[in-house]
LONU-670656 format. One record per atom (N, C-alpha, C, O): x, z, y. Coordinates in steps of 0.05 Angstrom, whole numbers, plus 32768, in hexadecimal, padded with zeros to 4 digits. Layout:
BEGIN
XZY ...
END
This chain:
BEGIN
7FEA7F52818D 7FF97F42817A 7FE17F3E8163 7FE67F33814E 7FC67F478169 7FB87F478153 7F9A7F408162 7F847F478159 7F9E7F358174 7F857F27817B 7F787F168174 7F5F7F158176 7F897F018168 7F7E7EEC815D 7F887EF0813E 7F7B7EE1812F 7F967EFC8134 7F9B7F048119 7F9B7F238107 7FA87F368110 7F8D7F2480F0 7F8F7F3E80EC 7FB77F3F80DB 7FCA7F3180D2 7FAC7F5C80E3 7FD57F6780DF 7FDD7F5A80CA 7FF27F4C80CE 7FD37F5A80B3 7FE67F48809D 7FF87F2D809D 80067F21808D 7FEF7F2A80BE 7FF97F0680BB 800C7F1580DA 80177F0380E5 800E7F2180DF 80247F2280F9 803B7F1F80ED 80447F3180DF 80487F0680F0 80637F0280E8 807A7F1780EA 80817F2380FF 80847F1A80D3 80A17F2C80CE 80B97F1A80CD 80BB7F0B80B9 80CB7F1980DD 80E77F0780D8 80D97EE880CD 80E47EDB80BC 80BA7EDE80DD 80BB7EC380DC 80A17EBD80C3 80977EA880BB 809D7ED380BC 80867ECF80A7 80767EE7809D 807E7EFE8098 805E7EDE809B 804E7EEF809C 80507F088087 80557F07806F 804B7F228097 80467F35808E 80427F37806A 80527F3F805A 802C7F2E8066 80187F2D804C 80307F188035 80347F1A801C 80377F0C8042 80487EF18038 805D7F05802C 80697EFC8019 80637F1B8032 80857F22802C 807E7F38800D 808B7F3C7FF9 805F7F438019 80517F588007 80487F477FE8 80477F547FD4 80427F2F7FE9 803A7F1D7FD4 80597F157FD0 805C7F177FB7 806C7F107FD9 80857F097FCF 80917F277FB1 80977F287F99 808F7F357FC4 808E7F507FB6 80887F577F9E 80947F647F8D 80697F487F9D 805B7F4D7F8D 80687F397F71 80757F407F5E 805F7F237F79 80747F027F70 80907F197F64 80947F1E7F4C 809E7F217F75 80BE7F247F64 80B77F3D7F4A 80C57F3F7F36 80A17F4B7F51 80A37F5C7F35 808D7F4F7F25 807D7F5F7F1D 80887F387F20 807E7F237F11 805C7F387F0C 80507F427EF9 80577F347F26 80387F487F24 802A7F297F34 80307F257F4B 80197F157F28 80117F017F2E 7FF87EFC7F2F 7FF07EE67F36 7FE87F0F7F27 7FC67F1A7F29 7FBA7F257F48 7FA97F377F47 7FC07F1E7F5A 7FB97F287F78 7FA47F287F80 7F987F147F79 7F957F387F8E 7F787F387F9C 7F8A7F457FB9 7F9E7F507FC0 7F6E7F387FC3 7F777F457FE9 7F5A7F4A7FF3 7F497F387FF1 7F567F5F7FFB 7F3F7F5C800E 7F3C7F5C8026 7F4C7F6C802F 7F2D7F4F803C 7F347F428054 7F157F498064 7EFF7F4C8058 7F1A7F4C807E 7EFF7F518088 7F097F4880A9 7EFA7F3980B5 7F1F7F5080B3 7F1D7F4F80CF 7F2F7F2E80D4 7F437F2A80C5 7F267F1480ED 7F2B7F0380E4 7F387EF480C9 7F4C7EE780C6 7F217EFC80B6 7F2A7EED8099 7F2C7ED58096 7F3B7ECC8085 7F1B7EC480A9 7F1F7EA880A8 7F407E9E80AC 7F477E8980A2 7F527EAE80BA 7F6C7EAB80BB 7F817EB080A6 7F987EA880A6 7F727EC28092 7F827EC7807A 7F7A7EB28069 7F8B7EA6805C 7F677EAE8067 7F5E7E958046 7F697E81803F 7F657E798028 7F797E74804D 7F8F7E5E8053 7FA67E66803D 7FAC7E5B8028 7FAF7E7A8049 7FCB7E848040 7FC87E958023 7FD97E948012 7FAD7EA78020 7FA97EB28007 7F9C7E907FED 7F9E7E947FD5 7F937E7E7FF4 7F877E777FE5 7FA37E637FDF 7FA37E597FC9 7FB97E5C7FF1 7FC87E487FE7 7FD87E617FD7 7FE47E567FC5 7FDE7E7E7FD7 7FF07E887FC6 7FDA7E8F7FAA 7FE47E997F96 7FC37E8A7FAB 7FB27E8C7F90 7FAF7EAA7F88 7FB37EB37F71 7FA57EB97FA3 7F9F7ED87FAF 7F857ED37FA8 7F797EBF7FB0 7F7C7EE17F9B 7F597EE27F95 7F487EEE7FAF 7F5B7EF87FBC 7F3B7EF17FB7 7F327EF57FDB 7F157F037FD2 7F057EF97FC2 7F117F1B7FDE 7EFB7F317FE2 7EEF7F387FFF 7EF67F4A800E 7EE17F2D8001 7ED37F31801F 7EC17F4A801F 7EAE7F4C8010 7EC87F5E8033 7EC37F748042 7EAE7F618058 7EB17F4B8063 7E957F74805A 7E877F6E8067 7E897F7E8083 7E887F76809A 7E8B7F94807A 7E8D7FAF808C 7EA87FBC8083 7EAC7FC0806C 7EB97FC38096 7ED27FDC8092 7EC57FEF8074 7EAF7FF98072 7ED87FF0805E 7ED27FFB8049 7EE6800D8041 7EE3801C802E 7EF9800C804E 7F0E80268056 7F27801B8038 7F21800B8027 7F3D8026803A 7F4E80168020 7F4880218003 7F59801E7FF1 7F2B80317FFE 7F2E80317FE2 7F1380217FDC 7F0E80127FC9 7F0080297FF4 7EE2801E7FF3 7EE67FFB7FEF 7EDC7FF07FDC 7EF57FED8001 7F077FD17FF9 7F107FC57FE2 7F117FAD7FDD 7F177FDE7FD2 7F2B7FDB7FBB 7F127FDB7FA2 7F157FD07F8C 7EFB7FE77FAB 7EE87FEC7F9B 7EDE7FD17F91 7ED37FD07F7B 7EE17FBE7F9E 7ED07FA77FA0 7EDE7F917F89 7ED17F807F7C 7EFA7F967F87 7F0D7F8E7F70 7F0A7F9C7F56 7F1A7F967F44 7EF97FAA7F52 7EF57FBA7F3B 7EF97FAC7F1F 7F087FB57F0D 7EE87F937F1F 7EE37F847F08 7EFA7F747F0A 7F007F667EF6 7F0E7F737F27 7F2D7F607F19 7F417F6E7F12 7F527F637F05 7F457F907F1C 7F557F9A7F1E 7F587F9F7EF9 7F457FA67EEB 7F6A7F9B7EF4 7F7F7FA57ED8 7F777FC77ECC 7F687FD57ED9 7F807FCE7EB8 7F867FEB7EB6 7F8D7FFC7EC2 7F80800F7EC9 7FAD7FF77EC9 7FB17FFB7EDA 7FC47FE27EEC 7FD27FCF7EE4 7FBA7FEE7F0D 7FBE7FD67F1F 7FCF7FE67F33 7FD57FFE7F33 7FD47FD27F47 7FE17FE77F64 7FD67FD87F70 7FCD7FC27F69 7FD57FE77F8C 7FC77FE67FA8 7FE27FF07FBE 7FF480017FC0 7FD97FD97FCD 7FF67FD77FDD 7FE97FC37FFC 7FDD7FAE7FFA 7FF07FCF8016 7FE37FCA801F 7FF27FAC802A 80067FA4801F 7FE27F9C8045 7FF27F868046 7FFE7F82805C 80077F6D8065 7FFE7FA3806A 800A7F9B808B 80217FAC8091 80277FB780A6 80307FAE806B 804C7FC0806B 80597FB08067 80517F998061 80777FB98068 808A7FA9805A 80997FC28048 809B7FDA804D 80A17FB38031 80B77FC58021 80C27FB88011 80C07F9F8010 80CF7FC88001 80E47FB87FF0 80DD7FCC7FD6 80EE7FCA7FC4 80CE7FDA7FD2 80C97FE77FB0 80CF7FE07F9D 80D17FC87F98 80D77FF57F89 80DF7FDE7F6D 80C37FEA7F66 80C080027F6B 80B37FE07F5E 808A7FDC7F58 80967FDC7F3C 808C7FEF7F2F 80A67FCE7F2F 80AF7FCE7F0E 80AF7FF67F00 80A680017EEC 80BD7FFF7F17 80C980217F0E 80AF80317F1E 80AB80497F19 80A180247F31 808E80387F36 807880397F1D 806F804E7F14 807480217F16 805B80197F00 806A80257EDE 805F80277EC8 807C802B7EE5 808A80327ECA 8086804F7ECC 8081805A7EB7 8087805D7EE1 808D80797EEC 806980857EEC 8061809D7EEC 805F80737EED 803F807C7EEC 802F80737ECB 801B807E7EC4 803C805F7EBB 8035805F7EA5 804680787E94 8039807E7E7F 805D80867E97 8067809A7E83 805D80B07E91 806280C47E84 805480B47EA0 803E80CE7EAC 802480D57EAD 801980E97EB5 801B80BD7EA4 7FFD80BA7E9A 7FEF80C27EB3 7FFD80C17EC7 7FD780CB7EB9 7FC680CD7ECB 7FB180B67ED9 7FA680A37ECC 7FAE80BA7EF7 7F9A80AA7EFC 7FAA809C7F13 7FA380857F19 7FC380A97F22 7FC280A47F3E 7FE180A67F34 7FEA80B07F1F 7FEF80967F4B 800B80997F50 800E80937F6F 800180827F7B 801E80A17F79 801980987F97 8035808E7F9F 8045809E7F95 8041807D7FAB 8061807A7FAC 806380827FC3 805280797FD3 807A809A7FCF 808680A47FE1 809C809C7FF2 80AE80917FE5 809F809D800C 80A980948018 80B780AD802C 80A980BF8036 80D380AC802E 80DB80BD8047 80DA80BE8061 80EB80AD8067 80D180C68075 80CC80BC8094 80D580D380AA 80D280EB80A5 80DE80CB80BD 80E980DD80CB 80D880E680E4 80E280F280F8 80BD80DF80E1 80A280EB80F1 808E80E280D5 808A80CC80CC 808680FC80CD 806780F480BF 805980F980CD 8046810180C1 805680F880E2 803D810080F4 802580F280E8 8013810080E0 802380D580E7 801A80BA80E0 801080B480CB 800280A080CA 801880C680B2 801380D0809A 800880DD808A 7FFF80F3808F 800680D08070 7FFB80EE8059 801080F08052 801C80DC8049 801F81118057 802E8121804F 802B812F8037 801A81408031 804681218022 803F812A8006 804F81407FF9 806581377FF2 804B815D7FF4 806481627FEA 805B816D7FC9 804581777FC3 807481687FB4 806881697FA2 807C817C7F90 809081857F9B 807A817F7F7A 808C81987F68 809E81887F54 80A181707F50 80AA819E7F48 80BB81907F3B 80C0817C7F26 80D581707F20 809F81797F18 809381617F13 808F81457F20 8090812F7F16 808C814E7F37 8085812D7F44 806981307F4B 805E811E7F58 805A81487F44 803981477F46 803A81577F60 8049816B7F65 802481487F72 802181507F85 800A81637F8F 7FF181617F8C 801B81777F9C 801481957F9C 8008819C7FB5 800181B37FBA 800481857FC8 8001818F7FF0 7FFF81697FFA 8012815A7FFC 7FE481627FFD 7FDE8147800A 7FDC81518022 7FDC816A8020 7FD9814A803E 7FD681518056 7FE081378061 7FF6812D8062 7FC6812B806C 7FC181118078 7FC7811A8095 7FC08130809E 7FD7810280A9 7FDB810980BF 7FE1812080CE 7FD5812180E4 7FF0813280C8 7FEF815680CA 7FFD815680E4 800B814580EF 7FF5816E80EB 80038177810E 801F81828100 8022818A80E9 802E817E8111 80528187810C 8051819980FA 805B819680E4 803E81BA8104 803A81D780FC 803481CD80D1 803681DD80BE 802E81B280D0 802081AB80AF 8031819D80A6 8030819A808E 804A818F80B9 8051818480AF 806D8187809C 8083818580A6 8068818D807D 807681A5806C 808C818E8064 809C81948052 808D81728072 80A2815B8061 80A4814B8067 80958147807B 80AF813E8061 80B2811E8072 80AE8106805F 80AC80EE8064 80AD81198041 80A68106802C 808580F98033 80738109802D 808080E4803C 805F80DF803A 805980C5802B 806B80B88020 803D80BD802C 803180AF8018 803080998024 8029809A803B 8037807D8018 804180608026 80258051801D 80248039801E 801080608015 7FF3804A8015 8003803A7FF6 7FF180337FE8 801480367FEE 801A80277FD7 8011803E7FC3 801780567FC5 7FFD80317FAB 7FF3803D7F9A 7FF4802E7F77 7FEF80167F73 7FFB80427F63 7FF580317F47 7FE080467F3C 7FE7805D7F3C 7FCD80427F37 7FB080427F36 7FAD803D7F11 7FB7802C7F03 7F9B80567F0A 7F90804D7EEB 7F7380487EF0 7F6680567F00 7F65802D7EE0 7F4B80257EEF 7F2E80437EEF 7F1680457EF2 7F4380537EE9 7F2C80687EE7 7F2780767F06 7F1780897F0A 7F33806F7F15 7F3880747F31 7F19806A7F34 7F0B807E7F36 7F0B80547F34 7EF9804C7F40 7EDD80567F34 7EC7804C7F37 7EE5806C7F23 7ECA80847F26 7EC280927F40 7EAE809C7F49 7ED9808E7F49 7EDF809C7F65 7ED9809A7F7B 7ED880AC7F8B 7ED4807D7F7E 7ED380687F96 7EB480637F8E 7EAA805E7F78 7EAB80647FA9 7E7D805C7FAA 7E8380417FAC 7E9780377FB6 7E7080367FA2 7E7180157FB3 7E6180107FC3 7E4880127FC2 7E7580077FDB 7E657FFB7FEF 7E6680108009 7E5E8009801F 7E6E80278004 7E718041800F 7E94803E801D 7EA880378011 7E9180468037 7EB78040803D 7EBE805C8038 7EB18070803E 7ED9805B802A 7EE78072801E 7F03806B801F 7F0980558017 7F18807C8027 7F30807B8025 7F3D80848011 7F2F80978009 7F4F80818003 7F5F808C7FF0 7F6C80A07FFF 7F6080B57FF8 7F7E80A68010 7F8A80B2801D 7F7680D78029 7F7880EF8024 7F6880C88036 7F5080D58041 7F3A80E48026 7F3580FC8022 7F3380D2801B 7F1D80DF800B 7F2180DC7FE3 7F1880ED7FD3 7F2B80CC7FDD 7F3280CB7FC7 7F4E80D97FBD 7F4880E47FA7 7F5E80DC7FC0 7F7480F07FBE 7F73810F7FBC 7F7B81207FAC 7F6481107FDA 7F6481367FDA 7F44813B7FC8 7F3E81527FC6 7F3081237FBB 7F1A812D7FA9 7F3281357F89 7F3481497F7B 7F41811B7F87 7F4781207F69 7F5281367F66 7F4C81427F52 7F6B81457F7C 7F7C81547F81 7F6681757F7C 7F6C818C7F73 7F52816C7F83 7F3C818B7F8A 7F2C81867F62 7F1E81987F58 7F3281737F55 7F1F81717F43 7F2A817B7F2C 7F2081817F16 7F4B817D7F37 7F5A81837F23 7F6F81707F13 7F7F81737F01 7F65815A7F22 7F7A81337F13 7FA081427F27 7FA5814B7F3D 7FAF813C7F10 7FC381417F18 7FCB811A7F2D 7FC681037F26 7FD781227F44 7FDC810A7F4F 800381067F4F 800C81177F5F 801180FD7F46 802F80F87F40 803480E47F65 802380D77F70 804B80E97F6D 805B80D77F7E 807780CE7F75 808C80D97F73 806F80BA7F72 808980A87F71 80A280AE7F90 809680B07FA6 80B580AF7F91 80BF80AD7F9D 80D680887F97 80E8807F7F89 80C580807FAD 80D980637FA0 80F080587FB4 80FA80417FB1 80F9806B7FC6 811580627FD0 811180487FE2 80FB803F7FEC 8126803F7FE5 812480227FF9 810F801D800C 80FF802F8011 810E80048018 80FE8009803B 80E47FFE803E 80DB7FE88037 80D980148049 80B3800C804D 80B680148069 80C980228071 80A2800B8078 809580088093 80787FFA808A 80737FE7807B 8068800C809B 8049800A80AA 80527FF780C2 80667FFE80CF 80477FE280C8 804D7FDA80E3 803F7FD680F3 80427FC58105 80267FED80F0 800F7FF88104 80147FFD8120 80008005812D 802B7FFA812C 803280028147 80487FED8145 80567FE58133 80477FE68163 80597FD6816C 80747FE18174 80867FD3817D 80767FFB8171 809880048164 809A7FFC814E 80AD7FEC814B 808E8001813B 808F8006811F 80937FE0811E 80A97FD78118 80837FD18122 80877FB5811E 809D7FB08128 80AF7FAF8118 80A27FAC8145 80BD7FA3814E 80D77FAF813B 80EA7FA18135 80D57FC78135 80E77FD48121 80F67FCE810E 810D7FD28109 80DA7FBF80FA 80D87FB580E1 80DF7F9780E4 80ED7F9280D0 80DD7F8380F1 80E87F7380FB 81007F7680F8 81087F7080E2 81147F81810D 812E7F908115 813A7F9280F5 814F7F8A80EC 81237F9F80E7 81397FAE80D2 81377F9080BA 81497F8A80AA 81247F8480BB 81207F6E80A4 813E7F5180AD 814A7F3F80A1 813D7F5B80C8 81507F3E80D6 816F7F4780D0 81847F3980CC 816B7F6080D0 81847F7080CC 81977F6F80AC 81AF7F7080AA 81847F6D8099 818C7F708081 81847F80807A 81817F7D8061 81797F9A8084 816D7FB6807A 815C7FBC805F 815A7FCF8050 814F7FA08062 81347F9B8057 81397F808040 813D7F698048 81377F878023 81357F79800D 812B7F688004 81307F5B7FF0 81157F658017 80FA7F4E8016 81027F348018 80FF7F248005 810F7F2E8031 81187F19802B 81267F088010 81277EF0800B 812D7F168007 813D7F0E7FE3 81297F017FDC 812D7EEA7FD3 810F7F0B7FDE 80FC7F057FCB 80F57EE27FD3 80F27ED27FC1 80F47EDB7FEA 80EA7EBD7FEC 80FD7EA77FE3 81167EA87FE8 80F37E947FD7 81017E7B7FCE 810A7E697FD7 80FA7E567FD9 812A7E637FE1 81357E537FF4 81247E348001 811B7E247FF1 81237E308016 810F7E13801C 811A7DFF800D 81317E048008 81117DEA8003 81197DDA8001 81297DC48010 812F7DAF8004 
END
C-alpha cells in the first residue's frame, strides 16, 4: 500500500488520510497549517500546495519532535501537533481550551484502546497530570488502557527541549525529559474516535468504521458541486 505513496496519502473512504486531518483542522478554524515531509515527498507536494499548507522537508528522518523543530519559526505561541497518518474526530477546541486553562508546556490528547502495547500508556492523577508514561509497554507494565494518541497541544517553550537537526521523538525523548525535569504534563481525555492506520488490520478497520458512520470526519467535508 505504501510502496509508491507515504502513509498520509493512503485512502480512507476514498480520500487521502491527511486530507481528513486537514479538514478536521479547518473545521476547528485552524488555517495556518504546516506539514513535514520526507518519504516520497514529491507525491505530497501537490495536495499540500493546493491546500495552502506550508511544507518543510526533512533530509533525513528526524523523528516526531525533530521534524517539528523545523517549524519553530512558523509555530505560534501555542500550537497543535497531529500526525497525518491517523483518523480522528477529536474536539480540538476543547483540547486547546483545556491546555490554556491549565497552563504548562504540553498537553497530550489521550484515548482508550483495548490493546495498549503499541502505544505510550499514560496514567494520570485526579488533576489530569500524567504520573506515568510508558512507551510500548509489555503486558505486565500496561497499567492502563489510556494511551497517548500523538496529538499534542504545545507551548512554544517546548522547542527549548528539542535539538535542531537531531532525531528526537516526543514520546521517547521529550515527554520523559520534561517529566524528569519536573514539568507537569497534562493529559486530555478527548473522547471520540481515533485510529493510527499503521498496520493493515488498523487500516482496514478504520475504513470500515468511517464507512459505517462511526467517525464524524466525513461531516467535515463540503458537498461536491
